[in-house]
N, CA, C and O of each residue as an XYZ file, in Angstrom:
216
protein
N     -26.797    -22.319     19.343
C     -26.343    -20.996     18.932
C     -24.817    -20.919     18.881
O     -24.237    -20.341     17.962
N     -24.183    -21.517     19.895
C     -22.725    -21.485     19.941
C     -22.118    -22.175     18.724
O     -21.177    -21.657     18.122
N     -22.647    -23.332     18.360
C     -22.098    -24.046     17.214
C     -22.320    -23.285     15.906
O     -21.470    -23.314     15.016
N     -23.442    -22.615     15.793
C     -23.722    -21.814     14.597
C     -22.715    -20.670     14.473
O     -22.216    -20.394     13.382
N     -22.421    -20.014     15.581
C     -21.453    -18.923     15.608
C     -20.073    -19.452     15.260
O     -19.374    -18.860     14.436
N     -19.666    -20.567     15.879
C     -18.362    -21.140     15.583
C     -18.225    -21.538     14.122
O     -17.182    -21.316     13.507
N     -19.272    -22.121     13.573
C     -19.268    -22.533     12.170
C     -19.097    -21.303     11.266
O     -18.343    -21.333     10.294
N     -19.801    -20.238     11.601
C     -19.689    -19.003     10.804
C     -18.295    -18.427     10.874
O     -17.738    -18.008      9.859
N     -17.728    -18.404     12.067
C     -16.358    -17.877     12.214
C     -15.343    -18.716     11.458
O     -14.425    -18.184     10.833
N     -15.514    -20.037     11.518
C     -14.580    -20.924     10.763
C     -14.709    -20.653      9.264
O     -13.706    -20.643      8.550
N     -15.903    -20.439      8.794
C     -16.105    -20.180      7.351
C     -15.429    -18.864      6.959
O     -14.799    -18.783      5.905
N     -15.553    -17.853      7.788
C     -14.906    -16.545      7.487
C     -13.394    -16.727      7.448
O     -12.734    -16.209      6.548
N     -12.842    -17.451      8.407
C     -11.405    -17.669      8.407
C     -10.947    -18.465      7.205
O      -9.903    -18.161      6.627
N     -11.704    -19.478      6.816
C     -11.352    -20.259      5.621
C     -11.385    -19.380      4.380
O     -10.521    -19.510      3.513
N     -12.354    -18.499      4.281
C     -12.461    -17.666      3.077
C     -11.312    -16.673      3.015
O     -10.856    -16.331      1.924
N     -10.834    -16.201      4.162
C      -9.710    -15.283      4.179
C      -8.428    -15.971      3.759
O      -7.582    -15.372      3.095
N      -8.283    -17.225      4.145
C      -7.085    -17.987      3.759
C      -7.081    -18.211      2.246
O      -6.021    -18.158      1.622
N      -8.242    -18.459      1.652
C      -8.339    -18.741      0.212
C      -8.224    -17.471     -0.625
O      -7.877    -17.547     -1.804
N      -8.505    -16.320     -0.052
C      -8.518    -15.073     -0.825
C      -7.134    -14.736     -1.345
O      -6.152    -14.864     -0.614
N      -7.041    -14.315     -2.574
C      -5.782    -13.910     -3.160
C      -5.422    -12.529     -2.634
O      -6.308    -11.689     -2.477
N      -4.175    -12.275     -2.364
C      -3.772    -10.947     -1.918
C      -3.914     -9.944     -3.045
O      -3.727    -10.285     -4.213
N      -4.244     -8.710     -2.702
C      -4.368     -7.662     -3.704
C      -2.992     -7.285     -4.216
O      -2.061     -7.108     -3.430
N      -2.857     -7.162     -5.506
C      -1.590     -6.748     -6.125
C      -1.780     -5.393     -6.769
O      -2.595     -5.226     -7.676
N      -1.011     -4.419     -6.283
C      -1.126     -3.076     -6.799
C      -0.577     -3.012     -8.213
O       0.449     -3.623     -8.513
N      -1.248     -2.285     -9.070
C      -0.748     -2.128    -10.429
C       0.385     -1.110    -10.416
O       0.460     -0.277     -9.513
N       1.249     -1.168    -11.390
C       2.357     -0.221    -11.488
C       1.810      1.108    -11.973
O       1.390      1.229    -13.124
N       1.814      2.111    -11.095
C       1.305      3.425    -11.432
C       2.407      4.451    -11.556
O       2.154      5.653    -11.489
N       3.637      3.981    -11.737
C       4.755      4.892    -11.877
C       4.670      5.647    -13.190
O       4.099      5.160    -14.166
N       5.238      6.828    -13.202
C       5.214      7.699    -14.392
C       6.635      7.771    -14.934
O       7.535      8.250    -14.244
N       6.846      7.306    -16.154
C       8.193      7.347    -16.716
C       8.700      8.769    -16.813
O       7.981      9.660    -17.266
N       9.925      8.985    -16.393
C      10.543     10.300    -16.513
C      10.040     11.317    -15.511
O      10.330     12.503    -15.664
N       9.306     10.911    -14.502
C       8.748     11.858    -13.546
C       9.763     12.370    -12.557
O       9.560     13.428    -11.960
N      10.848     11.650    -12.366
C      11.883     12.033    -11.420
C      12.984     12.810    -12.143
O      13.556     12.323    -13.118
N      13.269     13.989    -11.673
C      14.321     14.799    -12.320
C      15.695     14.193    -11.979
O      15.816     13.399    -11.046
N      16.691     14.566    -12.722
C      18.033     14.077    -12.460
C      18.480     14.524    -11.077
O      19.173     13.783    -10.381
N      18.091     15.729    -10.670
C      18.442     16.237     -9.345
C      17.816     15.387     -8.239
O      18.478     15.084     -7.246
N      16.582     15.010     -8.394
C      15.862     14.258     -7.375
C      16.229     12.750     -7.372
O      15.971     12.051     -6.393
N      16.804     12.284     -8.429
C      17.142     10.866     -8.536
C      18.123     10.406     -7.477
O      18.125      9.236     -7.096
N      18.953     11.312     -7.000
C      19.974     10.944     -6.000
C      19.616     11.441     -4.596
O      20.450     11.398     -3.692
N      18.388     11.907     -4.415
C      17.956     12.415     -3.090
C      17.283     11.305     -2.282
O      16.799     10.309     -2.819
N      17.275     11.527     -0.963
C      16.521     10.616     -0.102
C      15.046     11.024     -0.164
O      14.717     12.094     -0.677
N      14.159     10.169      0.359
C      12.735     10.515      0.366
C      12.475     11.783      1.173
O      11.625     12.595      0.808
N      13.204     11.947      2.262
C      13.010     13.134      3.100
C      13.425     14.387      2.336
O      12.762     15.419      2.446
N      14.478     14.321      1.587
C      14.931     15.479      0.780
C      13.907     15.815     -0.291
O      13.621     16.989     -0.526
N      13.348     14.794     -0.947
C      12.328     15.024     -1.967
C      11.094     15.635     -1.339
O      10.498     16.549     -1.909
N      10.700     15.149     -0.180
C       9.543     15.711      0.528
C       9.803     17.182      0.899
O       8.931     18.030      0.712
N      10.960     17.471      1.407
C      11.313     18.840      1.740
C      11.286     19.739      0.503
O      10.807     20.872      0.566
N      11.794     19.238     -0.608
C      11.798     19.973     -1.864
C      10.370     20.240     -2.344
O      10.072     21.326     -2.839
N       9.502     19.259     -2.196
C       8.126     19.412     -2.653
C       7.347     20.409     -1.828
O       6.438     21.063     -2.340
N       7.688     20.536     -0.559
C       6.998     21.456      0.335
C       7.446     22.918      0.087
O       6.681     23.856      0.308
N       8.668     23.083     -0.365
C       9.148     24.423     -0.598
C       9.207     25.210      0.707
O       9.810     24.763      1.682
N       8.591     26.360      0.718
C       8.588     27.223      1.899
C       7.419     26.925      2.836
O       7.286     27.605      3.853
N       6.584     25.960      2.548
C       5.415     25.657      3.359
C       5.730     24.691      4.474
O       5.382     23.515      4.369
N       6.361     25.124      5.517
C       6.685     24.227      6.627
C       5.936     24.591      7.834
O       6.083     23.942      8.870
């Protein structure tokens, strides 16, 4: 039983090593960022998007 379990674990580890990493597709939207937001930090953009909802 022990050898069967070890063999299964080794196979799982080998398959993970061979697996290709997932590559995210580019989902950006051209022109989605306003000129005002282009020079802001992420925190400033987040604050702007929340508006008065804090």
